[in-house]
DSSP file (Angstrom, degrees, kcal/mol; ACC not computed):
  #  RESIDUE AA STRUCTURE BP1 BP2  ACC     N-H-->O    O-->H-N    N-H-->O    O-->H-N    TCO  KAPPA ALPHA  PHI   PSI    X-CA   Y-CA   Z-CA
    1    1 A M              0   0    0      0, 0.0     2,-0.2     0, 0.0     5,-0.0   0.000 360.0 360.0 360.0 141.2  -45.8  -34.5   65.5
    2    2 A D    >>  -     0   0    0      1,-0.1     3,-1.1     2,-0.1     4,-0.9  -0.429 360.0-136.3 -64.3 130.1  -45.0  -37.3   63.1
    3    3 A A  H 3> S+     0   0    0      1,-0.3     4,-1.1     2,-0.2     3,-0.4   0.853 105.5  54.8 -59.5 -35.5  -41.5  -36.9   61.5
    4    4 A H  H 3> S+     0   0    0      1,-0.2     4,-2.4     2,-0.2    -1,-0.3   0.721  95.0  68.7 -73.1 -19.4  -42.9  -37.9   58.1
    5    5 A R  H <> S+     0   0    0     -3,-1.1     4,-2.5     2,-0.2    -1,-0.2   0.909  97.2  52.0 -64.1 -41.4  -45.5  -35.1   58.4
    6    6 A R  H  X S+     0   0    0     -4,-0.9     4,-2.3    -3,-0.4    -1,-0.2   0.911 109.6  49.5 -60.9 -41.9  -42.7  -32.5   58.1
    7    7 A E  H  X S+     0   0    0     -4,-1.1     4,-2.6     2,-0.2    -2,-0.2   0.922 110.8  49.2 -63.3 -43.6  -41.4  -34.2   55.0
    8    8 A R  H  X S+     0   0    0     -4,-2.4     4,-2.6     1,-0.2    -2,-0.2   0.890 110.4  51.6 -62.6 -39.1  -45.0  -34.2   53.5
    9    9 A E  H  X S+     0   0    0     -4,-2.5     4,-2.5     2,-0.2    -1,-0.2   0.904 109.9  49.0 -63.9 -41.0  -45.4  -30.5   54.4
   10   10 A L  H  X S+     0   0    0     -4,-2.3     4,-2.8     2,-0.2    -2,-0.2   0.928 111.8  48.7 -64.9 -44.4  -42.1  -29.7   52.6
   11   11 A Y  H  X S+     0   0    0     -4,-2.6     4,-3.0     2,-0.2     5,-0.3   0.926 111.5  50.2 -59.3 -45.2  -43.1  -31.7   49.5
   12   12 A A  H  X>S+     0   0    0     -4,-2.6     4,-2.6     2,-0.2     5,-0.5   0.923 112.9  45.8 -61.5 -45.2  -46.5  -29.9   49.4
   13   13 A L  I  X>S+     0   0    0     -4,-2.5     5,-2.3     1,-0.2     4,-1.7   0.934 116.0  46.4 -61.3 -46.8  -44.9  -26.5   49.7
   14   14 A N  I  <5S+     0   0    0     -4,-2.8    -2,-0.2    -5,-0.2    -1,-0.2   0.887 120.5  37.6 -63.4 -41.5  -42.3  -27.4   47.1
   15   15 A D  I  <5S+     0   0    0     -4,-3.0    -2,-0.2    -5,-0.2    -1,-0.2   0.821 128.3  27.2 -83.9 -32.5  -44.8  -28.9   44.6
   16   16 A R  I  <5S+     0   0    0     -4,-2.6    -3,-0.2    -5,-0.3    -2,-0.2   0.707 130.4  17.4-108.5 -23.4  -47.8  -26.6   45.1
   17   17 A Q  I  <<S-     0   0    0     -4,-1.7     2,-0.3    -5,-0.5    -3,-0.2   0.786 120.0 -18.6-117.0 -62.8  -46.6  -23.2   46.2
   18   18 A K      < -     0   0    0     -5,-2.3    -1,-0.3     0, 0.0    -2,-0.2  -0.981  67.2-100.0-155.1 138.3  -42.9  -22.5   45.6
   19   19 A R        -     0   0    0     -2,-0.3     2,-0.6    -4,-0.1    -5,-0.1  -0.362  35.2-133.3 -61.3 132.0  -39.8  -24.6   45.0
   20   20 A V        -     0   0    0      1,-0.1     3,-0.1   -10,-0.1    -1,-0.1  -0.793  24.3-179.7 -89.1 121.9  -37.8  -25.1   48.2
   21   21 A A        -     0   0    0     -2,-0.6    60,-2.2     1,-0.3    61,-0.3   0.702  62.3  -9.9 -94.8 -23.1  -34.1  -24.5   47.5
   22   22 A A  E     -A   80   0A   0     58,-0.2     2,-0.4    59,-0.1    -1,-0.3  -0.989  49.8-142.3-166.8 159.0  -32.7  -25.1   51.0
   23   23 A I  E     -A   79   0A   0     56,-2.5    56,-2.5    -2,-0.3     2,-0.5  -0.991  13.6-161.2-129.2 144.5  -33.5  -25.7   54.6
   24   24 A Y  E     -A   78   0A   0     -2,-0.4     2,-0.4    54,-0.2    54,-0.2  -0.973   9.9-173.5-128.3 114.9  -31.4  -24.3   57.5
   25   25 A L  E     +A   77   0A   0     52,-3.2    52,-2.9    -2,-0.5     2,-0.3  -0.905   7.9 168.0-114.5 137.9  -31.7  -25.9   60.9
   26   26 A T  E  >  -A   76   0A   0     -2,-0.4     4,-2.0    50,-0.2     5,-0.2  -0.804  52.8 -95.4-133.1 175.6  -30.1  -24.7   64.1
   27   27 A Q  H  >>S+     0   0    0     48,-0.8     5,-1.4    -2,-0.3     4,-0.8   0.847 126.2  50.4 -62.0 -32.5  -30.4  -25.5   67.7
   28   28 A R  H  45S+     0   0    0      3,-0.2    -1,-0.2     2,-0.2     3,-0.2   0.929 110.5  46.2 -72.4 -45.3  -32.8  -22.5   68.0
   29   29 A T  H  45S+     0   0    0      1,-0.2    -2,-0.2     2,-0.1    -1,-0.2   0.796 121.0  38.3 -72.4 -26.4  -35.0  -23.5   65.0
   30   30 A T  H  <5S-     0   0    0     -4,-2.0    -1,-0.2     2,-0.2    -2,-0.2   0.559 100.5-136.0 -95.0  -9.3  -35.3  -27.1   66.2
   31   31 A D  T  <5S+     0   0    0     -4,-0.8     2,-0.3    -5,-0.2    -3,-0.2   0.901  70.2 101.3  54.8  43.2  -35.5  -26.1   69.9
   32   32 A A  S   <S-     0   0    0     -5,-1.4     2,-0.6    -6,-0.2    -2,-0.2  -0.994  80.0-114.3-153.0 148.2  -33.0  -28.9   70.7
   33   33 A R     >> -     0   0    0     -2,-0.3     5,-1.4     1,-0.2     4,-1.2  -0.783  33.7-142.6 -82.1 121.8  -29.4  -29.3   71.4
   34   34 A F  I  4>S+     0   0    0     -2,-0.6     5,-0.9     1,-0.2     4,-0.3   0.907  90.6  43.5 -56.7 -51.8  -28.1  -31.3   68.5
   35   35 A L  I  45S+     0   0    0      3,-0.2    -1,-0.2     2,-0.1    40,-0.0   0.759 128.7  22.8 -73.7 -23.1  -25.6  -33.6   70.1
   36   36 A T  I  >5S+     0   0    0     -3,-0.4     4,-2.3     3,-0.1    -2,-0.2   0.850 124.9  39.1-107.1 -59.5  -27.7  -34.5   73.1
   37   37 A D  I  <>S+     0   0    0     -4,-1.2     5,-2.3     1,-0.2    -3,-0.2   0.920 122.2  40.9 -62.4 -45.9  -31.4  -34.0   72.6
   38   38 A I  I >4<S+     0   0    0     -5,-1.4     3,-1.6    -4,-0.3    -1,-0.2   0.929 115.7  49.7 -70.9 -44.0  -31.5  -35.3   69.0
   39   39 A Y  T 34<S+     0   0    0     -5,-0.9    -1,-0.2     1,-0.3    -2,-0.2   0.884 111.3  50.1 -61.3 -38.3  -29.2  -38.2   69.6
   40   40 A H  T 3<5S-     0   0    0     -4,-2.3    -1,-0.3     1,-0.0    -2,-0.2   0.213 128.8 -92.6 -90.1  17.0  -31.1  -39.3   72.6
   41   41 A G  T < 5 -     0   0    0     -3,-1.6    -3,-0.2    -5,-0.1    -2,-0.1   0.917  54.6-174.2  81.7  44.5  -34.4  -39.2   70.8
   42   42 A G      < -     0   0    0     -5,-2.3     6,-0.1    -6,-0.1   -10,-0.1  -0.088  36.3-108.6 -61.7 173.0  -35.9  -35.8   71.4
   43   43 A D  S    S+     0   0    0      4,-0.0     2,-0.4     5,-0.0    -1,-0.1   0.516  80.6 114.0 -85.3  -5.5  -39.3  -35.0   70.2
   44   44 A D     >  -     0   0    0      1,-0.2     4,-1.9   -13,-0.1     5,-0.1  -0.536  50.0-161.7 -75.5 121.4  -38.3  -32.7   67.4
   45   45 A D  H  > S+     0   0    0     -2,-0.4     4,-2.2     2,-0.2    -1,-0.2   0.842  91.6  51.9 -74.1 -32.8  -39.2  -34.1   64.0
   46   46 A W  H  > S+     0   0    0      2,-0.2     4,-2.7     1,-0.2    -1,-0.2   0.877 109.1  53.1 -67.7 -34.4  -36.8  -31.8   62.1
   47   47 A G  H  > S+     0   0    0      2,-0.2     4,-2.5     1,-0.2    -2,-0.2   0.914 109.0  47.5 -63.9 -42.7  -34.1  -32.9   64.5
   48   48 A R  H  X S+     0   0    0     -4,-1.9     4,-2.4     2,-0.2    -2,-0.2   0.890 111.1  52.2 -65.1 -38.3  -34.9  -36.6   63.7
   49   49 A F  H  X S+     0   0    0     -4,-2.2     4,-2.1     2,-0.2    -2,-0.2   0.947 110.8  47.3 -59.9 -48.0  -34.9  -35.8   60.0
   50   50 A M  H  X S+     0   0    0     -4,-2.7     4,-2.9     1,-0.2     5,-0.3   0.904 110.3  52.7 -60.4 -42.2  -31.5  -34.1   60.4
   51   51 A F  H  X>S+     0   0    0     -4,-2.5     4,-2.8     1,-0.2     5,-1.0   0.916 108.3  50.3 -60.9 -43.8  -30.1  -37.1   62.4
   52   52 A R  H  <5S+     0   0    0     -4,-2.4     6,-2.0     1,-0.2     4,-0.4   0.896 113.6  46.0 -61.8 -39.7  -31.3  -39.5   59.7
   53   53 A V  H  <5S+     0   0    0     -4,-2.1     4,-0.4     4,-0.2    -2,-0.2   0.939 120.9  36.5 -68.7 -46.6  -29.5  -37.5   57.0
   54   54 A L  H  <5S+     0   0    0     -4,-2.9    -2,-0.2    -5,-0.2    -3,-0.2   0.921 130.0  25.8 -76.0 -44.9  -26.3  -37.0   58.9
   55   55 A V  T  <5S+     0   0    0     -4,-2.8    -3,-0.2    -5,-0.3    -2,-0.1   0.917 132.6  32.1 -89.2 -47.8  -25.8  -40.3   60.7
   56   56 A D  S   <S-     0   0    0     -5,-1.0    -3,-0.2    -4,-0.4    -2,-0.1   0.585  93.8-134.5 -87.2  -9.4  -27.7  -42.7   58.5
   57   57 A R        +     0   0    0     -4,-0.4     2,-0.5    -5,-0.3    -4,-0.2   0.915  56.7 146.5  54.9  44.4  -27.0  -40.9   55.3
   58   58 A E        +     0   0    0     -6,-2.0    -1,-0.2     3,-0.0    -2,-0.1  -0.955  27.8 178.1-122.4 120.4  -30.6  -41.4   54.4
   59   59 A L        -     0   0    0     -2,-0.5     3,-0.1    -3,-0.1     7,-0.0  -0.906  40.9 -99.3-112.4 147.4  -32.8  -39.0   52.4
   60   60 A P    >   -     0   0    0      0, 0.0     3,-2.3     0, 0.0     2,-0.0  -0.353  55.6 -86.0 -60.1 146.0  -36.4  -39.7   51.6
   61   61 A T  T 3  S+     0   0    0      1,-0.3    -3,-0.0    -3,-0.0     0, 0.0  -0.310 114.2   7.7 -55.9 128.7  -36.8  -41.1   48.0
   62   62 A G  T 3  S+     0   0    0      1,-0.2    -1,-0.3    -3,-0.1     0, 0.0   0.555  84.7 164.1  76.7   8.5  -37.1  -38.2   45.6
   63   63 A F    <   -     0   0    0     -3,-2.3    -1,-0.2     1,-0.1    -4,-0.0  -0.400  35.4-141.2 -62.0 131.4  -36.3  -35.5   48.2
   64   64 A P  S    S+     0   0    0      0, 0.0     2,-0.7     0, 0.0    -1,-0.1   0.657  82.6  71.4 -74.2 -15.0  -35.4  -32.3   46.4
   65   65 A L        +     0   0    0      1,-0.1    16,-0.3    14,-0.0    -2,-0.1  -0.889  49.7 151.8-107.0 113.7  -32.5  -31.3   48.7
   66   66 A T        +     0   0    0     14,-1.0     2,-0.5    -2,-0.7    15,-0.2   0.412  44.7  82.3-123.7  -0.4  -29.5  -33.5   48.3
   67   67 A H  E     -B   80   0A   0     13,-2.5    13,-3.2    15,-0.1     2,-0.5  -0.940  55.2-165.1-116.6 122.9  -26.4  -31.4   49.2
   68   68 A A  E     -B   79   0A   0     -2,-0.5     2,-0.6    11,-0.2    11,-0.2  -0.892  13.0-145.7-108.7 132.2  -25.4  -30.8   52.8
   69   69 A W  E     -B   78   0A   0      9,-2.5     9,-0.8    -2,-0.5     3,-0.3  -0.860  16.6-176.2 -93.0 121.7  -22.9  -28.1   53.9
   70   70 A Q    >   +     0   0    0     -2,-0.6     3,-1.1     1,-0.2    -1,-0.1   0.296  50.1 104.8-105.2   8.9  -21.0  -29.6   56.8
   71   71 A R  T 3  S+     0   0    0      1,-0.2    -1,-0.2     3,-0.0     6,-0.1   0.863  89.5  34.0 -61.1 -38.3  -18.8  -26.6   57.8
   72   72 A Y  T >> S+     0   0    0     -3,-0.3     4,-1.6     4,-0.1     3,-1.0   0.197  93.9 167.6-108.1  17.1  -20.8  -25.7   60.9
   73   73 A L  T <4  +     0   0    0     -3,-1.1     4,-0.1     1,-0.3    -3,-0.0  -0.457  54.1  23.4 -66.5 145.6  -21.9  -29.1   62.0
   74   74 A P  T 34 S+     0   0    0      0, 0.0    -1,-0.3     0, 0.0   -40,-0.1  -0.982 126.4  45.6 -95.6   4.0  -23.1  -30.1   64.5
   75   75 A D  T <4 S+     0   0    0     -3,-1.0   -48,-0.8     1,-0.1     2,-0.3   0.787 119.8  28.4 -79.9 -26.7  -24.6  -26.7   65.6
   76   76 A Q  E  <  -A   26   0A   0     -4,-1.6     2,-0.4   -50,-0.2   -50,-0.2  -0.981  63.9-161.7-136.6 146.7  -26.0  -25.8   62.2
   77   77 A F  E     -A   25   0A   0    -52,-2.9   -52,-3.2    -2,-0.3     2,-0.5  -0.988   6.3-176.8-134.5 122.8  -27.4  -27.9   59.3
   78   78 A F  E     -AB  24  69A   0     -9,-0.8    -9,-2.5    -2,-0.4     2,-0.5  -0.979   1.9-179.5-124.9 120.2  -27.8  -26.6   55.8
   79   79 A L  E     +AB  23  68A   0    -56,-2.5   -56,-2.5    -2,-0.5     2,-0.3  -0.982  13.6 173.6-122.4 126.5  -29.4  -28.8   53.1
   80   80 A A  E     -AB  22  67A   0    -13,-3.2   -13,-2.5    -2,-0.5   -14,-1.0  -0.790  46.0-113.0-133.0 169.8  -29.8  -27.5   49.6
   81   81 A D  S    S+     0   0    0    -60,-2.2   -59,-0.1   -16,-0.3   -13,-0.1   0.688 103.9   2.8 -75.9 -19.8  -30.8  -28.4   46.1
   82   82 A R  S    S-     0   0    0    -61,-0.3     2,-2.6   -15,-0.2     3,-0.2  -0.953  98.1 -78.5-155.5 166.1  -27.2  -27.8   44.9
   83   83 A P    >   +     0   0    0      0, 0.0     3,-1.9     0, 0.0     4,-0.3  -0.395  55.8 167.6 -73.4  73.8  -23.9  -26.9   46.5
   84   84 A R  G >   +     0   0    0     -2,-2.6     3,-1.5     1,-0.3   -15,-0.0   0.764  65.5  68.9 -59.9 -29.1  -24.7  -23.2   46.7
   85   85 A W  G 3  S+     0   0    0      1,-0.3    -1,-0.3    -3,-0.2     4,-0.1   0.634  95.4  56.6 -69.1 -13.6  -21.8  -22.4   49.1
   86   86 A L  G <  S+     0   0    0     -3,-1.9    -1,-0.3     2,-0.1    -2,-0.2   0.564  89.6  92.3 -91.2 -10.5  -19.4  -23.1   46.2
   87   87 A E  S <  S-     0   0    0     -3,-1.5     2,-0.1    -4,-0.3    -3,-0.0  -0.589  87.2-105.6 -85.3 144.4  -21.0  -20.5   44.0
   88   88 A P        -     0   0    0      0, 0.0    -1,-0.1     0, 0.0    -2,-0.1  -0.409  38.4-116.1 -65.0 143.9  -19.7  -16.9   43.9
   89   89 A S    >   -     0   0    0      1,-0.1     3,-1.5    -4,-0.1     4,-0.5  -0.470  20.0-115.7 -77.6 153.9  -21.9  -14.5   45.8
   90   90 A P  G >  S+     0   0    0      0, 0.0     3,-1.0     0, 0.0    -1,-0.1   0.807 116.6  62.5 -58.4 -28.7  -23.6  -11.7   43.8
   91   91 A A  G 3  S+     0   0    0      1,-0.2    -2,-0.0     0, 0.0     0, 0.0   0.767  98.4  56.3 -67.5 -24.4  -21.6   -9.2   45.9
   92   92 A D  G <  S+     0   0    0     -3,-1.5    -1,-0.2     2,-0.1     2,-0.1   0.593  84.8 108.1 -82.4 -10.8  -18.4  -10.7   44.4
   93   93 A A  S <  S-     0   0    0     -3,-1.0    -4,-0.0    -4,-0.5     0, 0.0  -0.355  79.3-106.1 -69.6 145.9  -19.5  -10.1   40.8
   94   94 A A              0   0    0      1,-0.1    -1,-0.1    -2,-0.1    -2,-0.1  -0.432 360.0 360.0 -69.4 145.0  -17.7   -7.4   38.9
   95   95 A P              0   0    0      0, 0.0    -1,-0.1     0, 0.0    -2,-0.1   0.492 360.0 360.0 -69.1 360.0  -19.8   -4.1   38.4
């Protein structure tokens, strides 16, 4: 599958159905080992997308998700519309 097809699908979902607030990629969801398969040009288009964001620091023009949480790299990748990990969780709110 074309790597840009995934991006177009995400834009279509975001624009026509429901705003996408984040994407979470793991070795399981991409079906690839991040450091080996993706680096060596595996076939996974989300993996290539992640590689472009992390290594090349390149996001598609106008892409709605611009904040990456790097705590669990390289095994997990979380890209969001804002730095959600800095916000207090609802469970932390006073009753």
